[in-house]
N, C-alpha and C positions, 0 to 999 in steps of 0.2 A: 392424445399426445403422440402415440406411436404412429398414427396415420399421418400426422403433420411431418414427423421426422422422415417417414418413408417417402412422402411426396417431395420433400427437400432433397433426399438422396437421389430420387429418380431425375429430378431437374438438374441437380449438380452433375450427375454422371452424363447426362445428355450434353450439357454445356462443355464439360471437359472433353467429351468425345469429339465435339465440333472443333474445339481448340486443337486437339491432338491431330485431327484430320488435316488441318491447315499446314502442318509441319511438312518439310520436304520428305522426311522418312518417319512416318507415324509408327508407333509401337503397336504391333499386331495384337499382343495380348491385352493391352488396354482397350483397343477397339472391340475385341471379342467380348471382353467383360462388360463394356458399356452397352453393347448390343444385347447381351443376356439380361442385364438389369432392365433395359427398356422393354424387352419382350415380357418379362415377368410383370412389370407394371401394367402393360397392356392387358395381359391375361387377367390380372386382378380387377381392372376396370370393367372388362367385358363380362366377368362373372356377375357383376352387380347390375348391369343393364338388362332389363327384361327383354325377352324375345318377342317380336311382333306376332309370331304364329301362336304363341300361348294364348293371347287374347281371342284369336279367331276360334280356337278349339273349344274354349269354354263357352 
């Protein structure tokens, strides 16, 4: 359940950041926060994907 909520949070932050970016004067703090949430989400996804080189070494 926590994974589902976190996925919704990441997508919601991304959509809100796109909406905020389309304004004439976007709020910089919202843009920085959305970017941070996006980067944390990418980091979590990349931790779960196995590295190609691990298979070659074994």
